[in-house]
PyMOL CGO cylinders between C-alpha atoms (Angstrom):
from pymol import cmd
from pymol.cgo import CYLINDER

trace = [
    CYLINDER, 22.39, 14.20, -11.18, 20.76, 16.03, -8.26, 0.3, 1, 1, 1, 1, 1, 1,
    CYLINDER, 20.76, 16.03, -8.26, 18.65, 19.13, -7.99, 0.3, 1, 1, 1, 1, 1, 1,
    CYLINDER, 18.65, 19.13, -7.99, 20.71, 22.32, -7.88, 0.3, 1, 1, 1, 1, 1, 1,
    CYLINDER, 20.71, 22.32, -7.88, 21.42, 23.25, -4.27, 0.3, 1, 1, 1, 1, 1, 1,
    CYLINDER, 21.42, 23.25, -4.27, 20.31, 19.84, -3.03, 0.3, 1, 1, 1, 1, 1, 1,
    CYLINDER, 20.31, 19.84, -3.03, 23.57, 19.37, -1.13, 0.3, 1, 1, 1, 1, 1, 1,
    CYLINDER, 23.57, 19.37, -1.13, 22.90, 22.53, 0.87, 0.3, 1, 1, 1, 1, 1, 1,
    CYLINDER, 22.90, 22.53, 0.87, 19.34, 21.77, 1.95, 0.3, 1, 1, 1, 1, 1, 1,
    CYLINDER, 19.34, 21.77, 1.95, 18.51, 21.52, 5.63, 0.3, 1, 1, 1, 1, 1, 1,
    CYLINDER, 18.51, 21.52, 5.63, 17.78, 17.95, 6.73, 0.3, 1, 1, 1, 1, 1, 1,
    CYLINDER, 17.78, 17.95, 6.73, 14.03, 17.36, 6.85, 0.3, 1, 1, 1, 1, 1, 1,
    CYLINDER, 14.03, 17.36, 6.85, 14.16, 16.41, 10.53, 0.3, 1, 1, 1, 1, 1, 1,
    CYLINDER, 14.16, 16.41, 10.53, 15.43, 19.92, 11.36, 0.3, 1, 1, 1, 1, 1, 1,
    CYLINDER, 15.43, 19.92, 11.36, 12.64, 21.82, 9.59, 0.3, 1, 1, 1, 1, 1, 1,
    CYLINDER, 12.64, 21.82, 9.59, 9.79, 23.45, 11.45, 0.3, 1, 1, 1, 1, 1, 1,
    CYLINDER, 9.79, 23.45, 11.45, 6.26, 23.09, 10.09, 0.3, 1, 1, 1, 1, 1, 1,
    CYLINDER, 6.26, 23.09, 10.09, 6.26, 26.24, 7.97, 0.3, 1, 1, 1, 1, 1, 1,
    CYLINDER, 6.26, 26.24, 7.97, 9.64, 25.48, 6.42, 0.3, 1, 1, 1, 1, 1, 1,
    CYLINDER, 9.64, 25.48, 6.42, 8.61, 21.92, 5.56, 0.3, 1, 1, 1, 1, 1, 1,
    CYLINDER, 8.61, 21.92, 5.56, 5.26, 23.07, 4.15, 0.3, 1, 1, 1, 1, 1, 1,
    CYLINDER, 5.26, 23.07, 4.15, 6.84, 25.78, 2.01, 0.3, 1, 1, 1, 1, 1, 1,
    CYLINDER, 6.84, 25.78, 2.01, 9.50, 23.46, 0.64, 0.3, 1, 1, 1, 1, 1, 1,
    CYLINDER, 9.50, 23.46, 0.64, 6.88, 20.79, -0.06, 0.3, 1, 1, 1, 1, 1, 1,
    CYLINDER, 6.88, 20.79, -0.06, 4.92, 23.36, -2.07, 0.3, 1, 1, 1, 1, 1, 1,
    CYLINDER, 4.92, 23.36, -2.07, 8.05, 24.09, -4.11, 0.3, 1, 1, 1, 1, 1, 1,
    CYLINDER, 8.05, 24.09, -4.11, 8.70, 20.39, -4.66, 0.3, 1, 1, 1, 1, 1, 1,
    CYLINDER, 8.70, 20.39, -4.66, 5.17, 19.83, -5.93, 0.3, 1, 1, 1, 1, 1, 1,
    CYLINDER, 5.17, 19.83, -5.93, 5.41, 22.84, -8.28, 0.3, 1, 1, 1, 1, 1, 1,
    CYLINDER, 5.41, 22.84, -8.28, 8.76, 21.64, -9.64, 0.3, 1, 1, 1, 1, 1, 1,
    CYLINDER, 8.76, 21.64, -9.64, 7.45, 18.13, -10.26, 0.3, 1, 1, 1, 1, 1, 1,
    CYLINDER, 7.45, 18.13, -10.26, 4.32, 19.50, -11.93, 0.3, 1, 1, 1, 1, 1, 1,
    CYLINDER, 4.32, 19.50, -11.93, 6.41, 21.64, -14.29, 0.3, 1, 1, 1, 1, 1, 1,
    CYLINDER, 6.41, 21.64, -14.29, 8.27, 18.54, -15.40, 0.3, 1, 1, 1, 1, 1, 1,
    CYLINDER, 8.27, 18.54, -15.40, 11.41, 18.61, -17.47, 0.3, 1, 1, 1, 1, 1, 1,
    CYLINDER, 11.41, 18.61, -17.47, 13.52, 16.75, -14.91, 0.3, 1, 1, 1, 1, 1, 1,
    CYLINDER, 13.52, 16.75, -14.91, 15.30, 13.49, -15.52, 0.3, 1, 1, 1, 1, 1, 1,
    CYLINDER, 15.30, 13.49, -15.52, 14.10, 10.30, -13.89, 0.3, 1, 1, 1, 1, 1, 1,
    CYLINDER, 14.10, 10.30, -13.89, 16.74, 10.34, -11.14, 0.3, 1, 1, 1, 1, 1, 1,
    CYLINDER, 16.74, 10.34, -11.14, 16.10, 14.00, -10.36, 0.3, 1, 1, 1, 1, 1, 1,
    CYLINDER, 16.10, 14.00, -10.36, 12.36, 13.46, -10.27, 0.3, 1, 1, 1, 1, 1, 1,
    CYLINDER, 12.36, 13.46, -10.27, 12.70, 10.43, -8.02, 0.3, 1, 1, 1, 1, 1, 1,
    CYLINDER, 12.70, 10.43, -8.02, 15.01, 12.26, -5.59, 0.3, 1, 1, 1, 1, 1, 1,
    CYLINDER, 15.01, 12.26, -5.59, 12.62, 15.20, -5.49, 0.3, 1, 1, 1, 1, 1, 1,
    CYLINDER, 12.62, 15.20, -5.49, 9.64, 12.90, -4.98, 0.3, 1, 1, 1, 1, 1, 1,
    CYLINDER, 9.64, 12.90, -4.98, 11.42, 11.21, -2.06, 0.3, 1, 1, 1, 1, 1, 1,
    CYLINDER, 11.42, 11.21, -2.06, 12.23, 14.59, -0.51, 0.3, 1, 1, 1, 1, 1, 1,
    CYLINDER, 12.23, 14.59, -0.51, 8.57, 15.54, -0.94, 0.3, 1, 1, 1, 1, 1, 1,
    CYLINDER, 8.57, 15.54, -0.94, 7.43, 12.37, 0.81, 0.3, 1, 1, 1, 1, 1, 1,
    CYLINDER, 7.43, 12.37, 0.81, 9.78, 13.10, 3.73, 0.3, 1, 1, 1, 1, 1, 1,
    CYLINDER, 9.78, 13.10, 3.73, 8.54, 16.69, 3.89, 0.3, 1, 1, 1, 1, 1, 1,
    CYLINDER, 8.54, 16.69, 3.89, 4.91, 15.54, 3.92, 0.3, 1, 1, 1, 1, 1, 1,
    CYLINDER, 4.91, 15.54, 3.92, 5.67, 13.13, 6.77, 0.3, 1, 1, 1, 1, 1, 1,
    CYLINDER, 5.67, 13.13, 6.77, 7.41, 15.94, 8.67, 0.3, 1, 1, 1, 1, 1, 1,
    CYLINDER, 7.41, 15.94, 8.67, 4.37, 18.20, 8.25, 0.3, 1, 1, 1, 1, 1, 1,
    CYLINDER, 4.37, 18.20, 8.25, 2.09, 15.42, 9.46, 0.3, 1, 1, 1, 1, 1, 1,
    CYLINDER, 2.09, 15.42, 9.46, 4.28, 14.84, 12.51, 0.3, 1, 1, 1, 1, 1, 1,
    CYLINDER, 4.28, 14.84, 12.51, 4.19, 18.54, 13.38, 0.3, 1, 1, 1, 1, 1, 1,
    CYLINDER, 4.19, 18.54, 13.38, 0.40, 18.65, 13.01, 0.3, 1, 1, 1, 1, 1, 1,
    CYLINDER, 0.40, 18.65, 13.01, -0.10, 15.50, 15.09, 0.3, 1, 1, 1, 1, 1, 1,
    CYLINDER, -0.10, 15.50, 15.09, 2.15, 16.98, 17.79, 0.3, 1, 1, 1, 1, 1, 1,
    CYLINDER, 2.15, 16.98, 17.79, 0.17, 20.21, 17.79, 0.3, 1, 1, 1, 1, 1, 1,
    CYLINDER, 0.17, 20.21, 17.79, -3.10, 18.29, 17.95, 0.3, 1, 1, 1, 1, 1, 1,
    CYLINDER, -3.10, 18.29, 17.95, -1.83, 16.32, 20.93, 0.3, 1, 1, 1, 1, 1, 1,
    CYLINDER, -1.83, 16.32, 20.93, -0.77, 19.48, 22.75, 0.3, 1, 1, 1, 1, 1, 1,
    CYLINDER, -0.77, 19.48, 22.75, -4.15, 21.11, 22.07, 0.3, 1, 1, 1, 1, 1, 1,
    CYLINDER, -4.15, 21.11, 22.07, -6.02, 18.04, 23.28, 0.3, 1, 1, 1, 1, 1, 1,
    CYLINDER, -6.02, 18.04, 23.28, -3.86, 17.88, 26.39, 0.3, 1, 1, 1, 1, 1, 1,
    CYLINDER, -3.86, 17.88, 26.39, -4.52, 21.55, 27.10, 0.3, 1, 1, 1, 1, 1, 1,
    CYLINDER, -4.52, 21.55, 27.10, -8.25, 21.10, 26.59, 0.3, 1, 1, 1, 1, 1, 1,
    CYLINDER, -8.25, 21.10, 26.59, -8.29, 18.04, 28.84, 0.3, 1, 1, 1, 1, 1, 1,
    CYLINDER, -8.29, 18.04, 28.84, -6.24, 19.91, 31.41, 0.3, 1, 1, 1, 1, 1, 1,
    CYLINDER, -6.24, 19.91, 31.41, -8.74, 22.78, 31.36, 0.3, 1, 1, 1, 1, 1, 1,
    CYLINDER, -8.74, 22.78, 31.36, -11.55, 20.28, 31.71, 0.3, 1, 1, 1, 1, 1, 1,
    CYLINDER, -11.55, 20.28, 31.71, -9.85, 18.74, 34.74, 0.3, 1, 1, 1, 1, 1, 1,
    CYLINDER, -9.85, 18.74, 34.74, -9.51, 22.18, 36.32, 0.3, 1, 1, 1, 1, 1, 1,
    CYLINDER, -9.51, 22.18, 36.32, -13.22, 22.83, 35.72, 0.3, 1, 1, 1, 1, 1, 1,
    CYLINDER, -13.22, 22.83, 35.72, -14.09, 19.53, 37.38, 0.3, 1, 1, 1, 1, 1, 1,
    CYLINDER, -14.09, 19.53, 37.38, -11.90, 20.38, 40.37, 0.3, 1, 1, 1, 1, 1, 1,
    CYLINDER, -11.90, 20.38, 40.37, -13.66, 23.75, 40.74, 0.3, 1, 1, 1, 1, 1, 1,
    CYLINDER, -13.66, 23.75, 40.74, -17.07, 22.07, 40.52, 0.3, 1, 1, 1, 1, 1, 1,
    CYLINDER, -17.07, 22.07, 40.52, -16.09, 19.68, 43.28, 0.3, 1, 1, 1, 1, 1, 1,
    CYLINDER, -16.09, 19.68, 43.28, -14.86, 22.56, 45.44, 0.3, 1, 1, 1, 1, 1, 1,
    CYLINDER, -14.86, 22.56, 45.44, -18.20, 24.38, 45.04, 0.3, 1, 1, 1, 1, 1, 1,
    CYLINDER, -18.20, 24.38, 45.04, -20.22, 21.44, 46.40, 0.3, 1, 1, 1, 1, 1, 1,
]
cmd.load_cgo(trace, "trace")
């Protein structure tokens, strides 16, 4: 038996960060409430793990873009310093 509406969920790989985070919050709340069968709980746990990995991937990507932008700005500053000499 699967969670109601499970067949209609968007694949994890297609979720943006906010969607994955919000669904992960729902998964955690559902698991904490309990009352699900073993198979349902396991399927939900697996979905939660995939959602957590998706969130991590989004955050790592954002971190990389920020670091690249900061490094790029630093390179521009260095170029300007060299031009001033």
